[in-house]
C-alpha positions in Angstrom: -28.8 31.8 -12.4 -30.1 29.4 -14.9 -29.9 25.6 -14.3 -29.6 23.2 -17.3 -32.5 20.8 -17.0 -31.7 17.2 -17.7 -33.6 15.4 -20.4 -36.0 12.8 -19.1 -34.2 10.1 -21.1 -30.7 10.8 -20.0 -28.7 8.5 -17.7 -25.9 9.4 -15.4 -22.4 9.3 -16.9 -21.3 5.7 -17.5 -24.6 4.1 -16.7 -26.2 1.7 -19.1 -29.6 0.1 -19.7 -29.7 -3.7 -20.3 -32.4 -4.6 -22.8 -34.1 -8.1 -22.8 -31.9 -9.9 -25.3 -28.7 -8.8 -23.6 -30.2 -9.4 -20.1 -31.1 -13.0 -21.0 -27.6 -13.6 -22.4 -26.1 -12.2 -19.2 -28.4 -14.3 -17.1 -27.6 -17.5 -19.0 -23.9 -16.9 -18.9 -24.0 -16.0 -15.2 -26.0 -19.1 -14.3 -23.6 -21.5 -16.2 -20.7 -20.0 -14.4 -22.4 -20.1 -11.0 -23.3 -23.7 -11.4 -19.7 -24.6 -12.1 -18.4 -22.5 -9.2 -20.8 -24.2 -6.9 -19.8 -27.5 -8.2 -16.3 -26.8 -6.9 -17.7 -26.3 -3.4 -17.6 -22.4 -3.4 -20.6 -20.8 -1.6 -22.2 -17.6 -2.9 -22.9 -14.6 -0.6 -24.2 -11.1 -1.0 -22.9 -7.8 0.5 -24.6 -4.4 0.6 -24.1 -2.0 -2.3 -23.2 0.7 0.2 -20.2 0.4 2.5 -18.3 2.8 4.8 -15.6 4.8 3.0 -13.2 4.4 5.9 -13.2 0.7 5.8 -14.1 -0.9 2.4 -13.6 2.3 0.5 -10.0 2.8 1.6 -9.3 -1.0 1.5 -10.5 -1.5 -2.1 -7.4 -0.1 -3.8 -9.6 1.7 -6.3 -8.5 5.3 -7.0 -10.3 7.7 -4.7 -11.6 9.8 -7.7 -13.4 6.7 -9.0 -15.5 6.2 -5.8 -19.1 7.2 -5.6 -19.4 8.9 -2.2 -22.4 10.0 -0.3 -23.3 10.9 3.3 -25.7 9.0 5.6 -28.0 10.8 8.1 -25.3 10.5 10.8 -22.7 12.3 8.6 -20.7 9.1 7.8 -19.1 8.9 4.4 -20.4 6.0 2.4 -19.3 4.6 -1.0 -21.0 2.4 -3.5 -18.8 -0.7 -3.5 -16.1 -0.3 -6.1 -15.1 -4.0 -6.1 -16.1 -7.2 -4.3 -12.8 -8.4 -2.8 -12.7 -5.8 0.0 -16.4 -6.3 1.1 -15.9 -10.0 1.2 -12.7 -9.5 3.3 -14.8 -7.4 5.7 -17.5 -10.1 6.0 -15.0 -12.9 6.4 -12.9 -11.1 9.0 -16.0 -10.1 11.0 -18.2 -13.2 10.8 -16.6 -16.2 9.0 -12.9 -16.6 9.7 -13.5 -17.6 13.3 -15.6 -20.5 12.2 -13.2 -22.4 10.0 -10.5 -21.9 7.4 -9.9 -22.1 4.5 -13.1 -20.5 3.2 -14.3 -20.8 -0.3 -16.7 -17.9 -1.1 -18.1 -16.6 -4.4 -20.2 -13.7 -5.6 -22.1 -12.3 -8.5 -22.7 -8.6 -8.0 -22.6 -5.1 -9.6 -19.7 -2.8 -8.7 -19.5 1.0 -9.2 -16.6 3.1 -10.4 -17.2 6.8 -11.4 -16.0 7.9 -14.8 -14.6 11.4 -15.4 -15.8 11.6 -19.0 -17.9 9.5 -21.4 -15.5 7.1 -23.1 -17.5 3.9 -23.5 -16.5 2.7 -20.1 -19.4 1.7 -17.8 -19.6 3.2 -14.3 -21.6 0.1 -13.2 -20.8 -3.4 -14.2 -21.3 -6.9 -13.0 -18.5 -9.2 -11.7 -18.6 -12.9 -10.9 -15.7 -14.3 -9.0 -14.4 -16.3 -6.1 -12.2 -15.8 -3.0 -10.3 -18.7 -1.4 -9.4 -17.4 2.1 -7.0 -18.8 4.6 -4.9 -21.1 2.4 -1.3 -19.9 1.8 -0.4 -22.8 -0.5 0.3 -22.8 -4.2 -2.5 -25.4 -4.4 -5.0 -22.7 -3.6 -3.7 -20.6 -6.5 -3.8 -23.6 -8.9 -7.3 -24.5 -7.8 -8.5 -20.9 -8.4 -7.0 -20.7 -11.9 -8.2 -24.1 -12.8 -11.8 -23.2 -11.7 -11.5 -20.0 -13.7 -10.7 -21.9 -16.9 -13.4 -24.4 -16.2 -16.0 -21.7 -15.6 -15.1 -19.8 -18.7 -15.5 -23.0 -20.8 -18.9 -23.7 -19.2 -19.9 -20.2 -20.2 -19.2 -21.1 -23.8 -15.8 -19.3 -24.2 -13.5 -21.5 -26.3 -10.5 -19.3 -26.9 -9.0 -17.4 -24.0 -5.6 -16.9 -22.5 -4.6 -16.5 -18.8 -1.5 -14.3 -18.6 0.4 -15.3 -15.4 2.9 -13.1 -13.5 4.2 -12.4 -10.0 4.3 -9.0 -8.5 7.1 -10.0 -6.2 9.4 -10.8 -9.2 8.8 -7.4 -10.8 9.3 -5.6 -7.6 12.5 -7.5 -6.7 14.0 -6.7 -10.1 13.2 -3.0 -9.9 14.3 -2.5 -6.3 17.6 -4.4 -7.0 18.4 -2.3 -10.0 16.8 1.1 -9.2 17.4 1.1 -5.5 14.2 2.6 -4.1 10.4 2.4 -4.3 9.9 5.8 -5.8 11.9 4.9 -9.0 10.3 1.4 -9.0 6.7 2.9 -9.0 7.5 5.0 -12.1 8.5 1.9 -14.0 5.5 -0.1 -12.7 3.2 2.6 -14.0 4.5 2.2 -17.5 4.0 -1.6 -17.3 0.5 -1.3 -15.8 -0.5 1.0 -18.7 1.3 -1.4 -21.1 3.2 1.6 -22.4 6.2 -0.4 -23.5 7.5 2.4 -25.7 7.4 4.8 -22.8 9.0 2.3 -20.6 12.0 1.8 -23.0 12.5 5.6 -23.3 12.3 6.0 -19.6 14.9 3.2 -19.0 17.3 4.7 -21.5 17.1 8.0 -19.7 18.0 6.6 -16.3 21.5 7.2 -14.9 22.4 3.5 -14.9 25.1 1.3 -16.3 24.5 -0.2 -19.7 24.3 -3.7 -18.1 21.5 -2.6 -15.7 19.6 -0.8 -18.5 19.9 -4.0 -20.5 18.4 -6.0 -17.6 15.4 -3.6 -17.3 14.8 -3.8 -21.1 15.2 -7.6 -21.1 12.2 -7.7 -18.7 10.0 -6.9 -21.6 10.9 -10.1 -23.3 9.7 -12.3 -20.5 6.4 -13.3 -22.1 5.6 -16.7 -23.4 5.6 -20.3 -22.3 7.5 -22.2 -19.6 11.0 -21.3 -20.9 10.3 -17.7 -19.9 11.0 -18.8 -16.3 14.5 -19.9 -17.2 15.2 -16.7 -19.0 13.9 -14.7 -16.0 16.6 -16.3 -13.8 19.3 -14.6 -15.9 17.9 -11.2 -14.7 18.4 -11.9 -11.1 21.3 -11.4 -8.8 21.9 -13.6 -5.8 18.6 -14.7 -4.3 16.5 -11.7 -5.4 13.3 -12.9 -7.0 14.1 -16.6 -6.8 11.2 -17.3 -4.5 8.7 -15.7 -6.9 10.0 -17.8 -9.8 10.0 -21.0 -7.7 6.3 -20.3 -6.9 5.5 -19.9 -10.6 7.3 -23.1 -11.4 5.4 -25.0 -8.8 2.1 -23.4 -10.0 2.9 -24.4 -13.6 3.3 -28.1 -12.6 0.0 -28.0 -10.7 -1.8 -26.5 -13.6 -0.6 -29.3 -15.7 -2.1 -31.7 -13.2 -5.5 -29.9 -13.7 -4.9 -30.1 -17.5 -5.4 -26.4 -18.0 -1.8 -25.3 -18.8 -2.7 -24.9 -22.5 -4.7 -21.8 -21.5 -1.8 -20.3 -19.6 1.1 -18.1 -20.7 3.6 -16.2 -18.6 3.9 -12.5 -18.6 6.5 -11.4 -16.0 5.9 -7.7 -16.8 2.4 -8.1 -15.3 1.6 -5.6 -12.5 -1.8 -4.4 -11.2 -3.4 -1.1 -10.0 -4.8 -3.2 -7.2 -2.2 -2.4 -4.5 -3.3 -5.3 -2.3 -1.8 -8.0 -4.6 1.2 -9.6 -3.0 2.3 -12.5 -5.2 1.0 -14.5 -8.1 -1.4 -12.5 -10.3 -3.0 -12.9 -13.7 -5.2 -11.4 -16.3 -7.6 -13.1 -18.8 -7.8 -12.2 -22.4 -10.2 -13.4 -25.1 -11.1 -13.1 -28.8 -9.3 -9.8 -29.6 -11.1 -7.9 -26.8 -8.9 -4.9 -26.1 -9.2 -5.1 -22.3 -8.8 -8.0 -19.9 -12.1 -9.7 -19.3 -11.0 -10.5 -15.8 -8.1 -10.7 -13.4 -7.1 -12.2 -10.1 -4.2 -13.1 -7.8 -3.0 -13.5 -4.3 -3.6 -10.8 -1.7 -2.2 -12.0 1.6 -2.2 -8.6 3.5 -5.6 -7.2 2.7 -7.1 -8.8 5.9 -4.7 -6.8 8.0 -6.9 -3.7 7.3 -9.8 -5.6 9.0 -7.8 -6.7 12.0 -7.1 -10.2 10.8 -4.1 -12.0 9.4 -5.1 -14.3 6.7 -3.8 -15.2 3.2 -6.2 -15.3 0.3 -6.4 -15.6 -3.5 -9.2 -15.2 -6.0 -10.4 -14.0 -9.4 -13.1 -11.7 -10.9 -14.7 -11.9 -14.3 -16.4 -8.9 -15.9 -19.7 -10.2 -17.4 -20.0 -7.4 -19.9 -16.6 -8.1 -21.4 -17.2 -11.8 -21.3 -20.4 -11.3 -23.3 -18.5 -9.3 -25.8 -16.0 -12.1 -26.2 -18.8 -14.6 -26.6 -20.1 -12.7 -29.6 -23.7 -12.6 -30.7 -26.0 -14.0 -28.0 -27.9 -17.1 -28.6 -31.5 -16.7 -29.9 -34.0 -16.3 -27.1 -36.3 -19.2 -26.4 -39.3 -18.6 -28.5 -42.4 -17.1 -26.8 -45.9 -18.2 -27.7 -49.0 -16.0 -27.3 -52.5 -17.0 -26.4 -55.1 -14.3 -27.3 -58.5 -14.7 -25.7 -61.9 -13.2 -25.4 -63.8 -13.1 -22.2 -66.0 -16.1 -23.2 -63.0 -18.4 -23.4 -60.7 -16.9 -20.8 -60.7 -20.0 -18.5 -59.8 -22.3 -21.4 -57.0 -20.0 -22.4 -55.6 -19.9 -18.8 -55.6 -23.7 -18.6 -53.9 -24.1 -21.9 -51.2 -21.6 -20.9 -50.7 -23.4 -17.7 -50.2 -26.7 -19.4 -47.8 -25.2 -22.0 -45.7 -23.6 -19.2 -45.5 -26.9 -17.3 -43.8 -28.3 -20.5 -41.2 -25.6 -20.2 -42.6 -23.3 -22.8 -42.8 -19.5 -22.5 -46.3 -18.2 -23.0 -47.9 -14.8 -23.0 -51.6 -14.7 -22.0 -53.3 -11.7 -23.6 -56.8 -10.4 -23.5 -57.6 -9.4 -27.1 -59.4 -6.3 -25.9 -56.1 -4.9 -24.6 -54.4 -5.0 -28.0 -54.7 -1.9 -30.2 -52.8 -3.2 -33.3 -53.2 -6.9 -33.6 -50.9 -7.4 -36.6 -48.0 -5.5 -35.0 -48.5 -7.2 -31.6 -48.6 -10.8 -32.9 -45.4 -10.3 -35.0 -43.4 -10.5 -31.8 -44.3 -14.2 -31.1 -43.2 -17.5 -32.6 -46.7 -18.9 -32.3 -50.1 -17.4 -31.7 -53.3 -19.2 -30.6 -56.7 -17.6 -30.5 -59.4 -18.5 -27.9 -62.2 -16.3 -29.2 -66.0 -16.6 -29.1 -67.0 -20.3 -29.2 -64.4 -21.6 -31.6 -60.7 -22.0 -31.3 -58.5 -21.1 -34.2 -54.7 -21.3 -34.6 -52.4 -19.3 -36.8 
């Protein structure tokens, strides 16, 4: 049996190399956001890339076929972490919640989701985000969204939109009209995929009264500014969904106090593939990027999987999509080069040290290690020569 040999330059499906210009853009963006997040009192932590499948893997809400699985030497199934919320929930439940609550935690880490085919989607990407754990109030949701807006601004993003919804509202409407979870899940899938044409056709095919079909179709119109909440009340019968709308109204008022409401619109069709979301949820869009650059929301029941009962809310930003929204990266800080011969090596070292102390980036290169001097020096903004007994500049 012949085995196809991989080319030495191939990478696994969905994996990407990050070259210097993009790496520096990523680093600068990450650092700006981290500084802002720390300024709000959130503390960063790290978790291992490998977790147990039976704990974090199953709690993550990522589809099983997207998990990278492997076995350890004891035969336990491990996964490369597919998101950061579940690992942080594990850490908090095991080590932190007993200390004090609420907790304000943050992270910047790579996550891994297997791709079935090459379609431009990375299997490894970096997320930066926060989790506010132990606070059930709308104030925690408002703080999280206000911090999100502030961090994106600090990263240099000027035009973005936070689409705000409530999983409880959507679910109440569907259960009230459709009667059971099975039918509701079909409609939710259309909304999650943003297949509104398919949703309309499906609703028209249902054995419902024209009034109920109209209510389901009207759901698609509930996108826009504050008046959307008033229109949403018309869809509800009795007290169904009222609690969700009241939470969104209170949140809106608090976002106005933070002066970030101009970034926010309502989208009451919003649902998520993350099954642990329980209430307010949101997605972030920017500069005609086809996918959300981030998302977040409230997940009050995730900790039950780790033997703890604690409310929580948070957000995650995908750095790769944020960089795409930011456009061309800023020019790298220029790098100077000092070329030296052995006679003047000490002088070259002292000069490089002095320049670096001034914040400059300096390469120190023995001229005997360069095969093509013209090609090599083209890479640098400034080149100084310490050769023989006389110093020249070019």
